[in-house]
PyMOL Python script that loads the backbone (N, CA, C, O; Angstrom):
from pymol import cmd

cmd.read_pdbstr("""\
ATOM      1  N   UNK A   1     119.675  81.386 116.397  1.00  0.00           N
ATOM      2  CA  UNK A   1     119.232  80.198 115.616  1.00  0.00           C
ATOM      3  C   UNK A   1     117.790  80.514 114.933  1.00  0.00           C
ATOM      4  O   UNK A   1     116.977  81.194 115.559  1.00  0.00           O
ATOM      5  N   UNK A   2     117.497  80.027 113.689  1.00  0.00           N
ATOM      6  CA  UNK A   2     116.316  80.326 113.007  1.00  0.00           C
ATOM      7  C   UNK A   2     115.327  79.051 112.962  1.00  0.00           C
ATOM      8  O   UNK A   2     115.751  77.919 112.730  1.00  0.00           O
ATOM      9  N   UNK A   3     114.203  79.293 113.165  1.00  0.00           N
ATOM     10  CA  UNK A   3     113.372  78.001 112.940  1.00  0.00           C
ATOM     11  C   UNK A   3     112.541  78.175 111.866  1.00  0.00           C
ATOM     12  O   UNK A   3     111.737  79.105 111.824  1.00  0.00           O
ATOM     13  N   UNK A   4     112.671  77.308 110.932  1.00  0.00           N
ATOM     14  CA  UNK A   4     112.263  77.335 109.498  1.00  0.00           C
ATOM     15  C   UNK A   4     110.661  77.357 109.794  1.00  0.00           C
ATOM     16  O   UNK A   4     110.157  78.282 109.157  1.00  0.00           O
ATOM     17  N   UNK A   5     109.993  76.857 110.323  1.00  0.00           N
ATOM     18  CA  UNK A   5     108.459  76.804 110.666  1.00  0.00           C
ATOM     19  C   UNK A   5     108.088  78.521 110.804  1.00  0.00           C
ATOM     20  O   UNK A   5     107.069  78.925 110.243  1.00  0.00           O
ATOM     21  N   UNK A   6     108.844  79.356 111.469  1.00  0.00           N
ATOM     22  CA  UNK A   6     108.455  80.724 111.735  1.00  0.00           C
ATOM     23  C   UNK A   6     108.655  81.745 110.513  1.00  0.00           C
ATOM     24  O   UNK A   6     108.092  82.830 110.367  1.00  0.00           O
ATOM     25  N   UNK A   7     109.642  81.101 109.630  1.00  0.00           N
ATOM     26  CA  UNK A   7     110.342  81.827 108.852  1.00  0.00           C
ATOM     27  C   UNK A   7     109.356  82.171 107.434  1.00  0.00           C
ATOM     28  O   UNK A   7     108.922  81.240 106.756  1.00  0.00           O
ATOM     29  N   UNK A   8     109.120  83.367 107.149  1.00  0.00           N
ATOM     30  CA  UNK A   8     108.178  83.716 106.023  1.00  0.00           C
ATOM     31  C   UNK A   8     108.988  84.527 105.158  1.00  0.00           C
ATOM     32  O   UNK A   8     109.863  85.352 105.424  1.00  0.00           O
ATOM     33  N   UNK A   9     108.420  84.039 103.847  1.00  0.00           N
ATOM     34  CA  UNK A   9     108.939  84.854 102.698  1.00  0.00           C
ATOM     35  C   UNK A   9     107.879  85.365 101.721  1.00  0.00           C
ATOM     36  O   UNK A   9     106.904  84.704 101.364  1.00  0.00           O
ATOM     37  N   UNK A  10     108.123  86.422 101.383  1.00  0.00           N
ATOM     38  CA  UNK A  10     106.918  87.514 100.561  1.00  0.00           C
ATOM     39  C   UNK A  10     107.510  87.389  99.473  1.00  0.00           C
ATOM     40  O   UNK A  10     108.738  87.421  99.390  1.00  0.00           O
ATOM     41  N   UNK A  11     106.778  87.238  98.542  1.00  0.00           N
ATOM     42  CA  UNK A  11     107.176  87.584  96.956  1.00  0.00           C
ATOM     43  C   UNK A  11     106.643  88.994  96.926  1.00  0.00           C
ATOM     44  O   UNK A  11     105.836  89.518  97.693  1.00  0.00           O
ATOM     45  N   UNK A  12     107.359  89.578  95.715  1.00  0.00           N
ATOM     46  CA  UNK A  12     106.923  90.653  95.203  1.00  0.00           C
ATOM     47  C   UNK A  12     105.289  90.900  94.713  1.00  0.00           C
ATOM     48  O   UNK A  12     104.792  92.025  94.667  1.00  0.00           O
ATOM     49  N   UNK A  13     104.639  89.801  94.403  1.00  0.00           N
ATOM     50  CA  UNK A  13     103.199  89.995  93.743  1.00  0.00           C
ATOM     51  C   UNK A  13     102.599  89.950  95.189  1.00  0.00           C
ATOM     52  O   UNK A  13     101.739  90.786  95.469  1.00  0.00           O
ATOM     53  N   UNK A  14     102.955  89.119  96.041  1.00  0.00           N
ATOM     54  CA  UNK A  14     102.095  89.407  97.668  1.00  0.00           C
ATOM     55  C   UNK A  14     102.168  90.707  97.937  1.00  0.00           C
ATOM     56  O   UNK A  14     101.083  91.202  98.242  1.00  0.00           O
ATOM     57  N   UNK A  15     103.263  91.572  97.927  1.00  0.00           N
ATOM     58  CA  UNK A  15     103.520  92.647  98.517  1.00  0.00           C
ATOM     59  C   UNK A  15     102.638  93.824  97.832  1.00  0.00           C
ATOM     60  O   UNK A  15     101.945  94.728  98.299  1.00  0.00           O
ATOM     61  N   UNK A  16     102.975  93.404  96.504  1.00  0.00           N
ATOM     62  CA  UNK A  16     101.849  94.429  95.615  1.00  0.00           C
ATOM     63  C   UNK A  16     100.557  94.306  95.627  1.00  0.00           C
ATOM     64  O   UNK A  16      99.815  95.195  95.211  1.00  0.00           O
ATOM     65  N   UNK A  17     100.127  93.142  96.127  1.00  0.00           N
ATOM     66  CA  UNK A  17      98.728  92.772  96.249  1.00  0.00           C
ATOM     67  C   UNK A  17      98.076  93.503  97.723  1.00  0.00           C
ATOM     68  O   UNK A  17      97.019  94.114  97.880  1.00  0.00           O
ATOM     69  N   UNK A  18      99.291  93.127  98.816  1.00  0.00           N
ATOM     70  CA  UNK A  18      98.869  94.046 100.004  1.00  0.00           C
ATOM     71  C   UNK A  18      98.723  95.530  99.723  1.00  0.00           C
ATOM     72  O   UNK A  18      97.676  96.101 100.028  1.00  0.00           O
ATOM     73  N   UNK A  19      99.832  96.244  99.096  1.00  0.00           N
ATOM     74  CA  UNK A  19      99.667  97.428  98.689  1.00  0.00           C
ATOM     75  C   UNK A  19      98.302  97.962  98.023  1.00  0.00           C
ATOM     76  O   UNK A  19      97.693  98.973  98.373  1.00  0.00           O
ATOM     77  N   UNK A  20      98.001  97.206  97.144  1.00  0.00           N
ATOM     78  CA  UNK A  20      96.732  97.598  96.103  1.00  0.00           C
ATOM     79  C   UNK A  20      95.598  97.488  97.201  1.00  0.00           C
ATOM     80  O   UNK A  20      94.695  98.317  97.089  1.00  0.00           O
ATOM     81  N   UNK A  21      95.516  96.643  98.182  1.00  0.00           N
ATOM     82  CA  UNK A  21      94.212  96.407  98.793  1.00  0.00           C
ATOM     83  C   UNK A  21      94.364  97.765  99.902  1.00  0.00           C
ATOM     84  O   UNK A  21      93.335  98.317 100.292  1.00  0.00           O
ATOM     85  N   UNK A  22      95.462  98.149 100.275  1.00  0.00           N
ATOM     86  CA  UNK A  22      95.669  99.102 101.345  1.00  0.00           C
ATOM     87  C   UNK A  22      95.294 100.402 100.368  1.00  0.00           C
ATOM     88  O   UNK A  22      94.573 101.285 100.833  1.00  0.00           O
ATOM     89  N   UNK A  23      95.706 100.481  99.259  1.00  0.00           N
ATOM     90  CA  UNK A  23      95.394 101.826  98.593  1.00  0.00           C
ATOM     91  C   UNK A  23      94.143 101.875  98.453  1.00  0.00           C
ATOM     92  O   UNK A  23      93.716 103.007  98.681  1.00  0.00           O
ATOM     93  N   UNK A  24      93.069 100.858  98.071  1.00  0.00           N
ATOM     94  CA  UNK A  24      91.744 100.664  97.672  1.00  0.00           C
ATOM     95  C   UNK A  24      91.149 101.207  99.177  1.00  0.00           C
ATOM     96  O   UNK A  24      90.360 102.151  99.147  1.00  0.00           O
ATOM     97  N   UNK A  25      91.465 100.707 100.282  1.00  0.00           N
ATOM     98  CA  UNK A  25      90.934 100.954 101.441  1.00  0.00           C
ATOM     99  C   UNK A  25      91.187 102.325 101.647  1.00  0.00           C
ATOM    100  O   UNK A  25      90.156 102.862 102.053  1.00  0.00           O
ATOM    101  N   UNK A  26      92.110 103.106 101.539  1.00  0.00           N
ATOM    102  CA  UNK A  26      92.375 104.423 101.916  1.00  0.00           C
ATOM    103  C   UNK A  26      91.663 105.155 100.959  1.00  0.00           C
ATOM    104  O   UNK A  26      91.134 106.157 101.440  1.00  0.00           O
ATOM    105  N   UNK A  27      91.440 104.952  99.540  1.00  0.00           N
ATOM    106  CA  UNK A  27      90.814 105.583  98.691  1.00  0.00           C
ATOM    107  C   UNK A  27      89.327 105.557  98.771  1.00  0.00           C
ATOM    108  O   UNK A  27      88.598 106.399  98.247  1.00  0.00           O
ATOM    109  N   UNK A  28      88.926 104.515  99.474  1.00  0.00           N
ATOM    110  CA  UNK A  28      87.284 104.651  99.540  1.00  0.00           C
ATOM    111  C   UNK A  28      86.968 105.161 100.983  1.00  0.00           C
ATOM    112  O   UNK A  28      85.799 105.224 101.363  1.00  0.00           O
ATOM    113  N   UNK A  29      87.958 105.507 101.747  1.00  0.00           N
ATOM    114  CA  UNK A  29      87.795 106.123 103.059  1.00  0.00           C
ATOM    115  C   UNK A  29      87.643 105.224 104.339  1.00  0.00           C
ATOM    116  O   UNK A  29      87.290 105.621 105.450  1.00  0.00           O
ATOM    117  N   UNK A  30      88.018 103.763 103.932  1.00  0.00           N
ATOM    118  CA  UNK A  30      87.902 103.124 105.010  1.00  0.00           C
ATOM    119  C   UNK A  30      88.977 103.419 106.063  1.00  0.00           C
ATOM    120  O   UNK A  30      90.036 103.912 105.674  1.00  0.00           O
ATOM    121  N   UNK A  31      88.779 103.141 107.446  1.00  0.00           N
ATOM    122  CA  UNK A  31      89.578 103.414 108.595  1.00  0.00           C
ATOM    123  C   UNK A  31      90.703 102.531 108.296  1.00  0.00           C
ATOM    124  O   UNK A  31      90.591 101.520 107.603  1.00  0.00           O
ATOM    125  N   UNK A  32      92.154 103.068 109.012  1.00  0.00           N
ATOM    126  CA  UNK A  32      93.286 102.517 108.902  1.00  0.00           C
ATOM    127  C   UNK A  32      93.298 101.040 109.967  1.00  0.00           C
ATOM    128  O   UNK A  32      94.074 100.102 109.781  1.00  0.00           O
ATOM    129  N   UNK A  33      92.401 101.087 110.939  1.00  0.00           N
ATOM    130  CA  UNK A  33      92.379  99.987 111.621  1.00  0.00           C
ATOM    131  C   UNK A  33      91.866  98.789 111.043  1.00  0.00           C
ATOM    132  O   UNK A  33      91.954  97.713 111.633  1.00  0.00           O
ATOM    133  N   UNK A  34      91.329  98.915 109.910  1.00  0.00           N
ATOM    134  CA  UNK A  34      91.054  97.688 109.062  1.00  0.00           C
ATOM    135  C   UNK A  34      92.101  96.807 108.364  1.00  0.00           C
ATOM    136  O   UNK A  34      91.847  95.935 107.534  1.00  0.00           O
ATOM    137  N   UNK A  35      93.356  97.171 108.834  1.00  0.00           N
ATOM    138  CA  UNK A  35      94.682  96.648 108.348  1.00  0.00           C
ATOM    139  C   UNK A  35      94.322  94.924 108.520  1.00  0.00           C
ATOM    140  O   UNK A  35      94.022  94.553 109.655  1.00  0.00           O
ATOM    141  N   UNK A  36      94.344  94.210 107.751  1.00  0.00           N
ATOM    142  CA  UNK A  36      94.102  92.754 107.946  1.00  0.00           C
ATOM    143  C   UNK A  36      95.453  92.106 108.346  1.00  0.00           C
ATOM    144  O   UNK A  36      95.327  91.175 109.141  1.00  0.00           O
ATOM    145  N   UNK A  37      96.862  92.434 107.920  1.00  0.00           N
ATOM    146  CA  UNK A  37      97.806  91.501 108.075  1.00  0.00           C
ATOM    147  C   UNK A  37      98.432  91.698 109.527  1.00  0.00           C
ATOM    148  O   UNK A  37      98.565  92.767 110.123  1.00  0.00           O
ATOM    149  N   UNK A  38      98.773  90.470 109.943  1.00  0.00           N
ATOM    150  CA  UNK A  38      99.495  90.249 111.266  1.00  0.00           C
ATOM    151  C   UNK A  38     100.902  90.241 110.966  1.00  0.00           C
ATOM    152  O   UNK A  38     101.699  90.683 111.793  1.00  0.00           O
ATOM    153  N   UNK A  39     101.327  89.724 109.728  1.00  0.00           N
ATOM    154  CA  UNK A  39     102.933  89.868 109.610  1.00  0.00           C
ATOM    155  C   UNK A  39     103.591  91.217 109.296  1.00  0.00           C
ATOM    156  O   UNK A  39     103.019  91.859 108.414  1.00  0.00           O
ATOM    157  N   UNK A  40     104.524  91.694 109.765  1.00  0.00           N
ATOM    158  CA  UNK A  40     105.117  93.029 109.595  1.00  0.00           C
ATOM    159  C   UNK A  40     105.356  93.518 108.206  1.00  0.00           C
ATOM    160  O   UNK A  40     105.287  94.700 107.868  1.00  0.00           O
ATOM    161  N   UNK A  41     105.605  92.641 107.532  1.00  0.00           N
ATOM    162  CA  UNK A  41     106.317  92.957 106.165  1.00  0.00           C
ATOM    163  C   UNK A  41     104.997  93.415 104.980  1.00  0.00           C
ATOM    164  O   UNK A  41     105.086  94.368 104.206  1.00  0.00           O
ATOM    165  N   UNK A  42     103.760  92.439 105.090  1.00  0.00           N
ATOM    166  CA  UNK A  42     102.707  92.726 104.466  1.00  0.00           C
ATOM    167  C   UNK A  42     102.066  93.950 104.932  1.00  0.00           C
ATOM    168  O   UNK A  42     101.885  94.945 104.231  1.00  0.00           O
ATOM    169  N   UNK A  43     101.673  93.797 106.373  1.00  0.00           N
ATOM    170  CA  UNK A  43     101.241  95.034 106.969  1.00  0.00           C
ATOM    171  C   UNK A  43     102.101  96.226 106.547  1.00  0.00           C
ATOM    172  O   UNK A  43     101.401  97.228 106.402  1.00  0.00           O
ATOM    173  N   UNK A  44     103.053  96.377 106.370  1.00  0.00           N
ATOM    174  CA  UNK A  44     103.744  97.795 105.869  1.00  0.00           C
ATOM    175  C   UNK A  44     103.618  98.118 104.687  1.00  0.00           C
ATOM    176  O   UNK A  44     103.751  99.295 104.352  1.00  0.00           O
ATOM    177  N   UNK A  45     103.270  96.927 103.608  1.00  0.00           N
ATOM    178  CA  UNK A  45     102.922  97.250 102.196  1.00  0.00           C
ATOM    179  C   UNK A  45     101.738  98.036 102.331  1.00  0.00           C
ATOM    180  O   UNK A  45     101.597  99.177 101.892  1.00  0.00           O
ATOM    181  N   UNK A  46     100.723  97.232 103.089  1.00  0.00           N
ATOM    182  CA  UNK A  46      99.338  97.715 103.135  1.00  0.00           C
ATOM    183  C   UNK A  46      99.137  99.180 103.338  1.00  0.00           C
ATOM    184  O   UNK A  46      98.488  99.959 102.640  1.00  0.00           O
ATOM    185  N   UNK A  47      99.988  99.461 104.699  1.00  0.00           N
ATOM    186  CA  UNK A  47     100.053 100.668 104.966  1.00  0.00           C
ATOM    187  C   UNK A  47     100.493 101.738 104.178  1.00  0.00           C
ATOM    188  O   UNK A  47      99.966 102.850 104.195  1.00  0.00           O
ATOM    189  N   UNK A  48     101.516 101.400 103.440  1.00  0.00           N
ATOM    190  CA  UNK A  48     101.918 102.403 102.374  1.00  0.00           C
ATOM    191  C   UNK A  48     100.831 102.672 101.641  1.00  0.00           C
ATOM    192  O   UNK A  48     100.396 103.818 101.526  1.00  0.00           O
ATOM    193  N   UNK A  49     100.240 101.530 101.022  1.00  0.00           N
ATOM    194  CA  UNK A  49      98.951 101.632 100.129  1.00  0.00           C
ATOM    195  C   UNK A  49      97.932 102.512 100.689  1.00  0.00           C
ATOM    196  O   UNK A  49      97.340 103.301  99.952  1.00  0.00           O
ATOM    197  N   UNK A  50      97.706 102.445 101.812  1.00  0.00           N
ATOM    198  CA  UNK A  50      96.628 103.018 102.564  1.00  0.00           C
ATOM    199  C   UNK A  50      96.931 104.401 102.710  1.00  0.00           C
ATOM    200  O   UNK A  50      95.984 105.157 102.492  1.00  0.00           O
ATOM    201  N   UNK A  51      98.018 104.918 103.026  1.00  0.00           N
ATOM    202  CA  UNK A  51      98.495 106.106 103.333  1.00  0.00           C
ATOM    203  C   UNK A  51      98.491 106.910 101.752  1.00  0.00           C
ATOM    204  O   UNK A  51      98.289 108.123 101.697  1.00  0.00           O
ATOM    205  N   UNK A  52      98.707 106.187 100.654  1.00  0.00           N
ATOM    206  CA  UNK A  52      98.729 106.912  99.480  1.00  0.00           C
ATOM    207  C   UNK A  52      97.217 107.035  98.799  1.00  0.00           C
ATOM    208  O   UNK A  52      96.789 107.969  98.120  1.00  0.00           O
ATOM    209  N   UNK A  53      96.560 105.850  99.174  1.00  0.00           N
ATOM    210  CA  UNK A  53      95.273 106.168  98.598  1.00  0.00           C
ATOM    211  C   UNK A  53      94.363 107.087  99.683  1.00  0.00           C
ATOM    212  O   UNK A  53      93.403 107.716  99.238  1.00  0.00           O
ATOM    213  N   UNK A  54      94.648 107.136 100.921  1.00  0.00           N
ATOM    214  CA  UNK A  54      93.922 108.100 101.691  1.00  0.00           C
ATOM    215  C   UNK A  54      94.165 109.594 101.668  1.00  0.00           C
ATOM    216  O   UNK A  54      93.459 110.480 102.149  1.00  0.00           O
ATOM    217  N   UNK A  55      95.444 109.703 100.930  1.00  0.00           N
ATOM    218  CA  UNK A  55      95.694 111.029 100.598  1.00  0.00           C
ATOM    219  C   UNK A  55      94.978 111.624  99.308  1.00  0.00           C
ATOM    220  O   UNK A  55      94.667 112.801  99.131  1.00  0.00           O
ATOM    221  N   UNK A  56      94.766 110.439  98.357  1.00  0.00           N
ATOM    222  CA  UNK A  56      93.838 110.704  97.109  1.00  0.00           C
ATOM    223  C   UNK A  56      92.417 111.029  97.751  1.00  0.00           C
ATOM    224  O   UNK A  56      91.757 112.023  97.447  1.00  0.00           O
ATOM    225  N   UNK A  57      92.094 110.228  98.520  1.00  0.00           N
ATOM    226  CA  UNK A  57      90.733 110.272  99.168  1.00  0.00           C
ATOM    227  C   UNK A  57      90.623 111.853  99.807  1.00  0.00           C
ATOM    228  O   UNK A  57      89.720 112.629  99.494  1.00  0.00           O
ATOM    229  N   UNK A  58      91.609 112.143 100.668  1.00  0.00           N
ATOM    230  CA  UNK A  58      91.527 113.831 100.942  1.00  0.00           C
ATOM    231  C   UNK A  58      91.400 114.732 100.074  1.00  0.00           C
ATOM    232  O   UNK A  58      90.638 115.674 100.291  1.00  0.00           O
ATOM    233  N   UNK A  59      92.115 114.636  98.911  1.00  0.00           N
ATOM    234  CA  UNK A  59      92.230 115.474  97.844  1.00  0.00           C
ATOM    235  C   UNK A  59      90.849 115.541  97.111  1.00  0.00           C
ATOM    236  O   UNK A  59      90.517 116.589  96.556  1.00  0.00           O
ATOM    237  N   UNK A  60      89.962 114.331  97.099  1.00  0.00           N
ATOM    238  CA  UNK A  60      88.760 114.468  96.570  1.00  0.00           C
ATOM    239  C   UNK A  60      87.960 114.986  97.244  1.00  0.00           C
ATOM    240  O   UNK A  60      87.021 115.559  96.692  1.00  0.00           O
ATOM    241  N   UNK A  61      88.043 114.964  98.405  1.00  0.00           N
ATOM    242  CA  UNK A  61      86.772 115.398  99.563  1.00  0.00           C
ATOM    243  C   UNK A  61      87.151 117.016  99.295  1.00  0.00           C
ATOM    244  O   UNK A  61      86.221 117.759  98.983  1.00  0.00           O
ATOM    245  N   UNK A  62      88.327 117.495  99.398  1.00  0.00           N
ATOM    246  CA  UNK A  62      88.574 119.017  99.359  1.00  0.00           C
ATOM    247  C   UNK A  62      88.023 119.669  98.072  1.00  0.00           C
ATOM    248  O   UNK A  62      87.654 120.843  98.052  1.00  0.00           O
ATOM    249  N   UNK A  63      87.978 118.711  96.817  1.00  0.00           N
ATOM    250  CA  UNK A  63      87.377 119.378  95.683  1.00  0.00           C
ATOM    251  C   UNK A  63      85.865 119.431  95.611  1.00  0.00           C
ATOM    252  O   UNK A  63      85.235 120.277  94.975  1.00  0.00           O
ATOM    253  N   UNK A  64      85.274 118.309  96.423  1.00  0.00           N
ATOM    254  CA  UNK A  64      84.001 118.306  96.164  1.00  0.00           C
ATOM    255  C   UNK A  64      83.140 119.541  97.121  1.00  0.00           C
ATOM    256  O   UNK A  64      81.923 119.677  97.001  1.00  0.00           O
TER     257      UNK A  64
END
""", "prot")
cmd.dss("prot")
cmd.show_as("cartoon", "prot")
cmd.util.cbc("prot")
cmd.orient("prot")
């Protein structure tokens, strides 16, 4: 049985925004603990972005 008040739908646009926010956070060296989303799906998008951005941050640090 599903409760309509707890059902969440996420658009591609909102997930892309979460990914981009995570990417920028990782790219600028912000900690993973600053992940702002409580809901699982946008949190996963943010995390994916953070991981990609953090990898680029690490590569930039090695070059410096």
